MMTF fields as JSON, N, C-alpha, C and O atoms, coordinates in Angstrom:
{
  "mmtfVersion": "1.0.0",
  "mmtfProducer": "UNKNOWN",
  "numBonds": 419,
  "numAtoms": 420,
  "numGroups": 105,
  "numChains": 1,
  "numModels": 1,
  "chainsPerModel": [1],
  "groupsPerChain": [105],
  "chainIdList": ["A"],
  "bondAtomList": [4, 2, 8, 6, 12, 10, 16, 14, 20, 18, 24, 22, 28, 26, 32, 30, 36, 34, 40, 38, 44, 42, 48, 46, 52, 50, 56, 54, 60, 58, 64, 62, 68, 66, 72, 70, 76, 74, 80, 78, 84, 82, 88, 86, 92, 90, 96, 94, 100, 98, 104, 102, 108, 106, 112, 110, 116, 114, 120, 118, 124, 122, 128, 126, 132, 130, 136, 134, 140, 138, 144, 142, 148, 146, 152, 150, 156, 154, 160, 158, 164, 162, 168, 166, 172, 170, 176, 174, 180, 178, 184, 182, 188, 186, 192, 190, 196, 194, 200, 198, 204, 202, 208, 206, 212, 210, 216, 214, 220, 218, 224, 222, 228, 226, 232, 230, 236, 234, 240, 238, 244, 242, 248, 246, 252, 250, 256, 254, 260, 258, 264, 262, 268, 266, 272, 270, 276, 274, 280, 278, 284, 282, 288, 286, 292, 290, 296, 294, 300, 298, 304, 302, 308, 306, 312, 310, 316, 314, 320, 318, 324, 322, 328, 326, 332, 330, 336, 334, 340, 338, 344, 342, 348, 346, 352, 350, 356, 354, 360, 358, 364, 362, 368, 366, 372, 370, 376, 374, 380, 378, 384, 382, 388, 386, 392, 390, 396, 394, 400, 398, 404, 402, 408, 406, 412, 410, 416, 414],
  "bondOrderList": [1, 1, 1, 1, 1, 1, 1, 1, 1, 1, 1, 1, 1, 1, 1, 1, 1, 1, 1, 1, 1, 1, 1, 1, 1, 1, 1, 1, 1, 1, 1, 1, 1, 1, 1, 1, 1, 1, 1, 1, 1, 1, 1, 1, 1, 1, 1, 1, 1, 1, 1, 1, 1, 1, 1, 1, 1, 1, 1, 1, 1, 1, 1, 1, 1, 1, 1, 1, 1, 1, 1, 1, 1, 1, 1, 1, 1, 1, 1, 1, 1, 1, 1, 1, 1, 1, 1, 1, 1, 1, 1, 1, 1, 1, 1, 1, 1, 1, 1, 1, 1, 1, 1, 1],
  "groupList": [{"groupName": "MET", "atomNameList": ["N", "CA", "C", "O"], "elementList": ["N", "C", "C", "O"], "formalChargeList": [0, 0, 0, 0], "bondAtomList": [1, 0, 2, 1, 3, 2], "bondOrderList": [1, 1, 2], "singleLetterCode": "M", "chemCompType": "L-PEPTIDE LINKING"}, {"groupName": "VAL", "atomNameList": ["N", "CA", "C", "O"], "elementList": ["N", "C", "C", "O"], "formalChargeList": [0, 0, 0, 0], "bondAtomList": [1, 0, 2, 1, 3, 2], "bondOrderList": [1, 1, 2], "singleLetterCode": "V", "chemCompType": "L-PEPTIDE LINKING"}, {"groupName": "ARG", "atomNameList": ["N", "CA", "C", "O"], "elementList": ["N", "C", "C", "O"], "formalChargeList": [0, 0, 0, 0], "bondAtomList": [1, 0, 2, 1, 3, 2], "bondOrderList": [1, 1, 2], "singleLetterCode": "R", "chemCompType": "L-PEPTIDE LINKING"}, {"groupName": "LYS", "atomNameList": ["N", "CA", "C", "O"], "elementList": ["N", "C", "C", "O"], "formalChargeList": [0, 0, 0, 0], "bondAtomList": [1, 0, 2, 1, 3, 2], "bondOrderList": [1, 1, 2], "singleLetterCode": "K", "chemCompType": "L-PEPTIDE LINKING"}, {"groupName": "ILE", "atomNameList": ["N", "CA", "C", "O"], "elementList": ["N", "C", "C", "O"], "formalChargeList": [0, 0, 0, 0], "bondAtomList": [1, 0, 2, 1, 3, 2], "bondOrderList": [1, 1, 2], "singleLetterCode": "I", "chemCompType": "L-PEPTIDE LINKING"}, {"groupName": "ALA", "atomNameList": ["N", "CA", "C", "O"], "elementList": ["N", "C", "C", "O"], "formalChargeList": [0, 0, 0, 0], "bondAtomList": [1, 0, 2, 1, 3, 2], "bondOrderList": [1, 1, 2], "singleLetterCode": "A", "chemCompType": "L-PEPTIDE LINKING"}, {"groupName": "GLY", "atomNameList": ["N", "CA", "C", "O"], "elementList": ["N", "C", "C", "O"], "formalChargeList": [0, 0, 0, 0], "bondAtomList": [1, 0, 2, 1, 3, 2], "bondOrderList": [1, 1, 2], "singleLetterCode": "G", "chemCompType": "PEPTIDE LINKING"}, {"groupName": "ASP", "atomNameList": ["N", "CA", "C", "O"], "elementList": ["N", "C", "C", "O"], "formalChargeList": [0, 0, 0, 0], "bondAtomList": [1, 0, 2, 1, 3, 2], "bondOrderList": [1, 1, 2], "singleLetterCode": "D", "chemCompType": "L-PEPTIDE LINKING"}, {"groupName": "GLN", "atomNameList": ["N", "CA", "C", "O"], "elementList": ["N", "C", "C", "O"], "formalChargeList": [0, 0, 0, 0], "bondAtomList": [1, 0, 2, 1, 3, 2], "bondOrderList": [1, 1, 2], "singleLetterCode": "Q", "chemCompType": "L-PEPTIDE LINKING"}, {"groupName": "TRP", "atomNameList": ["N", "CA", "C", "O"], "elementList": ["N", "C", "C", "O"], "formalChargeList": [0, 0, 0, 0], "bondAtomList": [1, 0, 2, 1, 3, 2], "bondOrderList": [1, 1, 2], "singleLetterCode": "W", "chemCompType": "L-PEPTIDE LINKING"}, {"groupName": "TYR", "atomNameList": ["N", "CA", "C", "O"], "elementList": ["N", "C", "C", "O"], "formalChargeList": [0, 0, 0, 0], "bondAtomList": [1, 0, 2, 1, 3, 2], "bondOrderList": [1, 1, 2], "singleLetterCode": "Y", "chemCompType": "L-PEPTIDE LINKING"}, {"groupName": "PHE", "atomNameList": ["N", "CA", "C", "O"], "elementList": ["N", "C", "C", "O"], "formalChargeList": [0, 0, 0, 0], "bondAtomList": [1, 0, 2, 1, 3, 2], "bondOrderList": [1, 1, 2], "singleLetterCode": "F", "chemCompType": "L-PEPTIDE LINKING"}, {"groupName": "ASN", "atomNameList": ["N", "CA", "C", "O"], "elementList": ["N", "C", "C", "O"], "formalChargeList": [0, 0, 0, 0], "bondAtomList": [1, 0, 2, 1, 3, 2], "bondOrderList": [1, 1, 2], "singleLetterCode": "N", "chemCompType": "L-PEPTIDE LINKING"}, {"groupName": "GLU", "atomNameList": ["N", "CA", "C", "O"], "elementList": ["N", "C", "C", "O"], "formalChargeList": [0, 0, 0, 0], "bondAtomList": [1, 0, 2, 1, 3, 2], "bondOrderList": [1, 1, 2], "singleLetterCode": "E", "chemCompType": "L-PEPTIDE LINKING"}, {"groupName": "CYS", "atomNameList": ["N", "CA", "C", "O"], "elementList": ["N", "C", "C", "O"], "formalChargeList": [0, 0, 0, 0], "bondAtomList": [1, 0, 2, 1, 3, 2], "bondOrderList": [1, 1, 2], "singleLetterCode": "C", "chemCompType": "L-PEPTIDE LINKING"}, {"groupName": "SER", "atomNameList": ["N", "CA", "C", "O"], "elementList": ["N", "C", "C", "O"], "formalChargeList": [0, 0, 0, 0], "bondAtomList": [1, 0, 2, 1, 3, 2], "bondOrderList": [1, 1, 2], "singleLetterCode": "S", "chemCompType": "L-PEPTIDE LINKING"}, {"groupName": "LEU", "atomNameList": ["N", "CA", "C", "O"], "elementList": ["N", "C", "C", "O"], "formalChargeList": [0, 0, 0, 0], "bondAtomList": [1, 0, 2, 1, 3, 2], "bondOrderList": [1, 1, 2], "singleLetterCode": "L", "chemCompType": "L-PEPTIDE LINKING"}, {"groupName": "PRO", "atomNameList": ["N", "CA", "C", "O"], "elementList": ["N", "C", "C", "O"], "formalChargeList": [0, 0, 0, 0], "bondAtomList": [1, 0, 2, 1, 3, 2], "bondOrderList": [1, 1, 2], "singleLetterCode": "P", "chemCompType": "L-PEPTIDE LINKING"}, {"groupName": "HIS", "atomNameList": ["N", "CA", "C", "O"], "elementList": ["N", "C", "C", "O"], "formalChargeList": [0, 0, 0, 0], "bondAtomList": [1, 0, 2, 1, 3, 2], "bondOrderList": [1, 1, 2], "singleLetterCode": "H", "chemCompType": "L-PEPTIDE LINKING"}, {"groupName": "THR", "atomNameList": ["N", "CA", "C", "O"], "elementList": ["N", "C", "C", "O"], "formalChargeList": [0, 0, 0, 0], "bondAtomList": [1, 0, 2, 1, 3, 2], "bondOrderList": [1, 1, 2], "singleLetterCode": "T", "chemCompType": "L-PEPTIDE LINKING"}],
  "groupTypeList": [0, 1, 2, 3, 4, 5, 6, 7, 8, 4, 7, 9, 9, 7, 3, 7, 10, 11, 9, 12, 6, 13, 7, 4, 13, 11, 14, 10, 15, 16, 3, 8, 8, 6, 9, 3, 4, 10, 10, 10, 17, 13, 1, 3, 4, 4, 18, 10, 3, 6, 15, 15, 5, 6, 3, 13, 3, 15, 3, 19, 4, 15, 18, 6, 4, 15, 5, 0, 2, 4, 11, 10, 3, 3, 18, 10, 10, 3, 3, 10, 17, 17, 16, 1, 2, 7, 16, 4, 16, 1, 6, 4, 3, 0, 16, 13, 18, 10, 2, 3, 1, 2, 16, 9, 4],
  "groupIdList": [1, 2, 3, 4, 5, 6, 7, 8, 9, 10, 11, 12, 13, 14, 15, 16, 17, 18, 19, 20, 21, 22, 23, 24, 25, 26, 27, 28, 29, 30, 31, 32, 33, 34, 35, 36, 37, 38, 39, 40, 41, 42, 43, 44, 45, 46, 47, 48, 49, 50, 51, 52, 53, 54, 55, 56, 57, 58, 59, 60, 61, 62, 63, 64, 65, 66, 67, 68, 69, 70, 71, 72, 73, 74, 75, 76, 77, 78, 79, 80, 81, 82, 83, 84, 85, 86, 87, 88, 89, 90, 91, 92, 93, 94, 95, 96, 97, 98, 99, 100, 101, 102, 103, 104, 105],
  "secStructList": [7, 7, 7, 2, 2, 2, 2, 2, 2, 2, 6, 1, 1, 7, 6, 6, 7, 7, 1, 1, 1, 2, 2, 2, 2, 2, 2, 2, 2, 2, 2, 2, 6, 6, 7, 7, 7, 7, 7, 7, 6, 6, 7, 7, 7, 7, 7, 7, 6, 6, 6, 6, 6, 6, 6, 7, 2, 2, 2, 2, 2, 2, 2, 2, 2, 2, 2, 2, 2, 2, 2, 0, 0, 0, 0, 0, 4, 4, 4, 1, 7, 2, 2, 2, 2, 2, 2, 2, 2, 2, 2, 2, 2, 2, 2, 2, 2, 2, 2, 2, 2, 4, 4, 4, 7],
  "xCoordList": [24.668, 25.498, 25.548, 24.507, 26.366, 26.67, 27.723, 28.853, 27.299, 28.077, 29.305, 29.218, 30.344, 31.457, 31.33, 31.751, 30.758, 30.675, 29.718, 29.768, 28.725, 27.837, 28.324, 27.978, 29.358, 30.135, 31.213, 31.65, 31.483, 32.586, 31.914, 32.511, 30.781, 29.954, 29.773, 29.964, 29.465, 29.189, 30.268, 30.103, 31.491, 32.623, 32.545, 33.164, 31.644, 31.434, 31.061, 29.968, 31.797, 31.201, 31.322, 32.433, 30.633, 30.606, 31.293, 30.896, 32.472, 33.47, 32.662, 33.209, 31.681, 31.17, 30.475, 30.267, 30.13, 29.369, 30.151, 30.95, 30.047, 30.914, 29.962, 29.163, 30.037, 29.492, 28.127, 27.703, 27.237, 26.041, 25.306, 25.473, 24.588, 24.024, 24.677, 24.039, 25.812, 26.46, 25.74, 25.781, 25.086, 24.241, 23.044, 22.617, 22.613, 21.136, 21.789, 21.407, 22.798, 23.517, 23.831, 23.598, 24.413, 24.849, 23.776, 23.848, 22.645, 21.483, 20.85, 20.621, 20.678, 20.277, 21.096, 20.579, 22.225, 23.13, 23.037, 23.01, 22.989, 22.835, 21.655, 21.745, 20.544, 19.101, 19.334, 19.06, 19.886, 19.971, 20.675, 20.262, 21.524, 22.419, 21.643, 22.16, 20.426, 19.607, 19.755, 19.055, 20.42, 20.65, 19.361, 18.754, 18.929, 17.926, 18.23, 19.373, 17.552, 17.872, 16.556, 15.373, 16.898, 16.099, 16.094, 17.035, 14.928, 14.719, 14.219, 13.06, 15.014, 14.882, 14.317, 15.1, 12.786, 12.267, 12.848, 12.858, 13.242, 13.54, 14.789, 14.979, 15.829, 16.893, 16.861, 16.343, 17.461, 17.426, 18.731, 19.704, 18.845, 20.055, 19.676, 18.513, 20.483, 20.338, 21.408, 22.592, 20.911, 21.466, 21.43, 20.3, 22.383, 22.317, 22.695, 23.866, 21.604, 21.713, 22.486, 22.11, 23.395, 24.289, 25.241, 25.701, 25.397, 26.522, 27.793, 28.609, 28.232, 29.5, 29.798, 30.922, 28.825, 28.799, 29.193, 29.897, 28.709, 28.847, 27.961, 26.745, 28.651, 27.741, 27.89, 27.298, 28.541, 28.339, 27.229, 27.41, 25.987, 24.516, 24.508, 24.061, 24.888, 24.593, 25.419, 24.948, 26.683, 27.324, 26.556, 26.475, 26.077, 25.409, 24.296, 24.322, 23.299, 22.337, 23.04, 22.566, 24.101, 24.445, 24.977, 24.786, 25.688, 26.059, 24.778, 24.82, 23.849, 22.48, 21.932, 21.502, 21.81, 21.339, 22.194, 21.55, 23.546, 24.176, 24.133, 24.204, 24.023, 23.608, 22.448, 22.332, 21.492, 20.262, 20.311, 19.665, 21.02, 21.329, 22.075, 21.673, 23.203, 24.005, 22.944, 22.731, 22.381, 21.606, 20.705, 20.824, 19.767, 18.962, 19.402, 18.699, 20.604, 21.316, 21.841, 21.765, 22.358, 22.561, 21.477, 21.648, 20.348, 19.428, 18.18, 17.471, 17.958, 16.535, 16.638, 15.642, 17.489, 17.528, 17.143, 16.267, 17.732, 17.516, 16.071, 15.639, 15.381, 14.073, 12.958, 11.884, 13.35, 12.206, 12.706, 13.797, 11.69, 11.839, 12.649, 12.865, 13.278, 14.267, 13.786, 14.496, 12.335, 11.804, 11.571, 11.875, 11.05, 10.761, 12.082, 12.018, 13.291, 14.345, 15.161, 15.853, 14.885, 15.304, 14.326, 14.768, 13.063, 12.216, 12.557, 12.483, 12.857, 13.474, 14.545, 14.491, 15.462, 16.904, 16.451, 16.819, 15.554, 15.362, 14.676, 14.949, 13.766, 12.941, 14.131, 13.924, 15.179, 16.172, 17.019, 17.442, 17.212, 17.99, 16.915, 17.422, 15.674, 14.842, 14.868, 14.985, 14.762, 14.613, 15.864, 15.69, 17.295, 18.457, 18.088, 18.354, 17.521, 17.477, 16.618, 16.867, 15.497, 14.431, 15.014, 14.744, 15.731, 16.218, 17.366, 17.631, 18.121, 19.145, 18.463, 18.95, 17.313, 16.493, 16.197, 16.381, 15.58, 15.036, 15.945, 15.47, 17.403, 18.417, 18.255, 18.483, 17.891, 17.957, 16.534, 16.324, 15.549, 14.296, 13.961, 12.956],
  "yCoordList": [-27.532, -28.58, -28.367, -28.344, -28.265, -28.351, -29.244, -29.269, -30.021, -30.964, -30.048, -28.85, -30.779, -29.816, -29.694, -28.727, -30.679, -30.504, -29.432, -28.8, -29.181, -28.082, -26.63, -25.637, -26.656, -25.438, -25.062, -23.945, -26.057, -25.772, -25.413, -24.589, -25.862, -25.526, -24.025, -23.491, -23.337, -21.981, -21.14, -19.922, -21.741, -21.113, -20.559, -19.544, -21.306, -20.946, -19.465, -19.096, -18.572, -17.433, -16.384, -16.427, -15.547, -14.486, -13.435, -13.056, -12.942, -11.82, -10.516, -9.597, -10.189, -8.77, -8.45, -7.257, -9.205, -9.11, -9.112, -10.033, -8.158, -7.997, -7.921, -6.992, -8.726, -8.819, -9.236, -9.776, -9.079, -9.534, -9.78, -8.998, -10.841, -10.913, -12.215, -12.803, -12.667, -13.711, -14.978, -15.818, -15.232, -16.537, -16.854, -17.924, -15.39, -15.464, -15.757, -16.707, -14.891, -15.172, -16.627, -17.172, -17.244, -18.672, -19.62, -20.383, -19.381, -20.268, -19.985, -20.885, -18.899, -18.506, -19.173, -19.553, -19.195, -19.562, -21.108, -21.639, -21.812, -23.072, -23.739, -24.737, -23.018, -23.349, -23.151, -24.094, -21.854, -21.567, -23.029, -23.428, -23.521, -24.558, -26.202, -27.298, -25.935, -27.275, -27.802, -28.793, -27.428, -27.833, -27.504, -26.453, -28.417, -28.243, -27.54, -27.731, -26.834, -26.3, -26.732, -26.508, -27.221, -28.024, -27.079, -26.439, -27.186, -26.531, -27.294, -27.708, -27.48, -28.479, -27.364, -26.657, -27.362, -26.663, -27.284, -26.567, -28.486, -28.961, -28.395, -28.283, -27.954, -27.507, -25.982, -25.095, -25.744, -24.46, -23.743, -24.224, -22.696, -21.765, -20.448, -20.067, -19.743, -18.629, -17.668, -17.985, -16.567, -15.646, -14.434, -13.957, -13.811, -12.605, -11.462, -11.192, -10.81, -10.02, -8.637, -7.942, -8.256, -7.361, -7.304, -6.31, -8.592, -8.799, -8.773, -8.506, -8.962, -9.044, -7.433, -6.99, -6.711, -5.055, -4.343, -3.334, -4.903, -4.095, -2.714, -2.754, -1.585, -0.294, 0.07, 1.126, -0.48, 0.065, -0.227, -0.774, 0.06, -0.473, 0.223, -0.443, 1.419, 2.207, 1.61, 1.552, 1.12, 0.552, -0.968, -1.351, -1.602, -3.127, -2.475, -3.049, -1.514, -1.295, -0.953, -1.521, -0.102, -0.05, -1.161, -1.323, -1.968, -3.31, -4.264, -4.975, -4.276, -5.237, -4.581, -5.288, -3.204, -2.588, -2.667, -2.774, -2.637, -2.665, -4.166, -4.332, -5.082, -6.512, -6.625, -7.343, -5.965, -6.045, -5.358, -5.841, -4.284, -3.652, -4.454, -4.595, -5.032, -6.072, -7.124, -7.201, -7.811, -8.975, -8.51, -8.961, -7.408, -7.037, -6.525, -6.607, -5.977, -5.781, -6.857, -6.799, -7.828, -9.118, -9.878, -10.336, -10.035, -10.896, -10.315, -10.986, -9.379, -8.803, -7.456, -7.25, -6.361, -5.216, -5.368, -4.627, -6.298, -6.152, -6.789, -6.878, -7.224, -7.879, -6.9, -7.149, -5.588, -4.668, -3.488, -3.491, -2.581, -1.457, -0.477, -0.618, 0.645, 1.602, 2.319, 2.51, 2.87, 3.4, 2.656, 3.09, 1.551, 0.624, 0.124, -0.064, -0.147, -0.46, 0.701, 0.469, 2.139, 3.057, 3.424, 3.743, 3.327, 3.26, 2.201, 2.515, 1.185, 0.081, 0.64, 0.834, 0.921, 1.37, 2.467, 2.319, 3.66, 4.453, 3.986, 4.563, 2.927, 2.443, 1.654, 1.761, 0.987, 0.461, 1.561, 1.314, 2.832, 3.944, 4.353, 4.464, 4.542, 5.181, 4.364, 4.9, 3.002, 1.924, 2.042, 2.038, 2.161, 2.565, 3.716, 3.545, 4.816, 6.092, 5.885, 6.279, 5.186, 4.782, 3.965, 4.131, 3.188, 2.227, 2.951, 2.498, 4.015, 4.684, 5.655, 5.877, 6.275, 7.123, 6.643, 7.326, 5.145, 4.647, 4.417, 4.282, 4.333, 4.126, 5.419, 5.349, 6.447, 7.777, 8.182, 9.251, 7.168, 7.447, 6.468, 6.64],
  "zCoordList": [24.687, 23.995, 22.444, 21.787, 22.068, 20.392, 19.913, 20.4, 18.887, 18.135, 17.563, 17.295, 17.449, 17.013, 15.509, 14.874, 15.019, 13.265, 12.98, 11.926, 14.019, 13.562, 13.854, 13.213, 15.137, 15.213, 14.21, 13.933, 13.81, 12.644, 11.404, 10.711, 10.969, 9.973, 9.928, 8.835, 10.863, 11.027, 11.405, 11.47, 11.692, 12.187, 13.381, 13.699, 14.244, 15.759, 16.098, 15.668, 16.797, 17.27, 16.243, 15.715, 15.823, 14.844, 15.654, 16.755, 14.96, 15.552, 15.37, 15.98, 14.811, 14.769, 15.998, 16.221, 16.728, 18.086, 19.136, 19.31, 19.93, 21.479, 22.605, 22.721, 23.283, 24.689, 24.646, 25.668, 23.538, 23.69, 22.131, 21.195, 22.072, 20.853, 20.239, 19.366, 20.608, 19.721, 19.954, 19.056, 21.039, 21.209, 20.216, 19.782, 19.99, 19.03, 17.621, 16.937, 17.216, 16.106, 15.815, 14.736, 16.937, 16.971, 16.444, 15.481, 17.386, 17.144, 15.585, 14.776, 15.407, 14.087, 12.766, 11.715, 13.056, 12.0, 11.843, 10.733, 13.024, 13.209, 12.437, 11.722, 12.704, 12.244, 10.781, 10.04, 10.183, 8.876, 8.047, 6.959, 8.637, 8.192, 8.41, 8.192, 8.848, 8.918, 10.346, 10.553, 11.283, 12.412, 13.346, 13.142, 14.395, 15.267, 16.488, 16.904, 17.113, 18.019, 19.295, 19.039, 20.344, 21.336, 22.712, 23.183, 23.131, 24.475, 25.63, 25.66, 26.527, 27.658, 28.909, 29.543, 29.126, 30.139, 31.693, 32.693, 31.701, 33.053, 33.501, 34.712, 32.513, 32.791, 33.309, 32.63, 34.577, 35.188, 35.073, 35.655, 34.417, 34.307, 35.088, 34.956, 35.847, 36.53, 35.783, 35.669, 35.333, 34.463, 35.357, 35.461, 36.032, 36.715, 35.7, 35.43, 35.158, 34.185, 34.416, 35.36, 33.725, 34.095, 35.365, 35.926, 35.646, 36.607, 36.163, 37.046, 35.088, 34.214, 34.178, 34.412, 33.903, 33.555, 34.719, 34.693, 35.792, 37.108, 36.947, 36.757, 37.036, 37.175, 35.79, 35.566, 34.637, 33.443, 32.691, 31.603, 33.098, 32.768, 31.545, 30.611, 31.262, 29.911, 28.87, 27.734, 29.122, 28.15, 27.557, 26.39, 28.747, 28.535, 27.707, 26.618, 27.71, 27.042, 25.66, 24.676, 25.465, 24.083, 23.34, 22.134, 24.123, 23.472, 23.154, 22.15, 23.852, 23.382, 22.356, 21.445, 22.234, 21.12, 19.894, 18.851, 19.777, 18.934, 18.244, 17.027, 19.072, 18.608, 17.99, 16.997, 18.475, 17.807, 16.461, 15.531, 16.296, 14.893, 13.975, 12.82, 14.414, 13.682, 13.146, 11.936, 13.919, 13.687, 12.181, 11.042, 12.735, 11.759, 10.466, 9.46, 10.488, 9.079, 8.38, 7.153, 8.892, 8.687, 8.023, 6.893, 8.687, 8.249, 7.677, 6.926, 7.929, 7.47, 6.929, 6.236, 6.95, 6.259, 4.855, 4.41, 4.062, 2.466, 2.106, 0.957, 3.289, 2.931, 2.802, 2.256, 3.433, 3.385, 2.196, 1.627, 2.015, 1.425, 1.903, 3.107, 1.312, 2.01, 3.067, 4.055, 2.967, 3.984, 5.104, 6.215, 4.94, 6.326, 6.899, 8.114, 6.327, 6.761, 7.644, 8.635, 6.98, 7.958, 9.263, 10.366, 8.958, 10.062, 11.229, 12.417, 10.879, 11.928, 12.535, 13.75, 11.945, 12.318, 13.498, 14.664, 13.036, 13.88, 15.184, 16.236, 15.153, 15.962, 17.02, 18.229, 16.623, 17.349, 18.22, 19.35, 17.532, 17.966, 19.241, 20.357, 19.119, 19.954, 21.121, 22.223, 20.994, 21.975, 22.935, 24.153, 22.307, 22.938, 23.942, 25.131, 23.549, 24.279, 25.417, 26.557, 25.017, 26.075, 27.235, 28.425, 26.789, 28.028, 28.734, 29.848, 28.297, 28.865, 29.775, 30.883, 29.362, 30.128, 31.233, 32.241, 31.335, 32.272, 33.316, 34.443, 33.13, 34.187, 35.165, 36.373, 34.593, 35.5, 36.069, 36.642, 35.834, 36.636, 37.765, 38.454]
}
């Protein structure tokens, strides 16, 4: 649950994300604006990972990695020297390939 004033302050959902990662961006933006994020361990939510993607598991992986790349570039990219920036982006790309290869094994 989110207060309307909090969502309005960050312009709700970031349009740069598609299908994955918008929740992380949402919470990060709220926290950056001084809002608190609370976790209630008593609440149970069942998330059937990949159920909305169906047989499109490769696309799900690509969208997840894309969200990771977008988040990194928006919030952390400029904090590192150029070589480190590029190594992190290469690492993210390698993670995508690793996860896709695992689909076939």
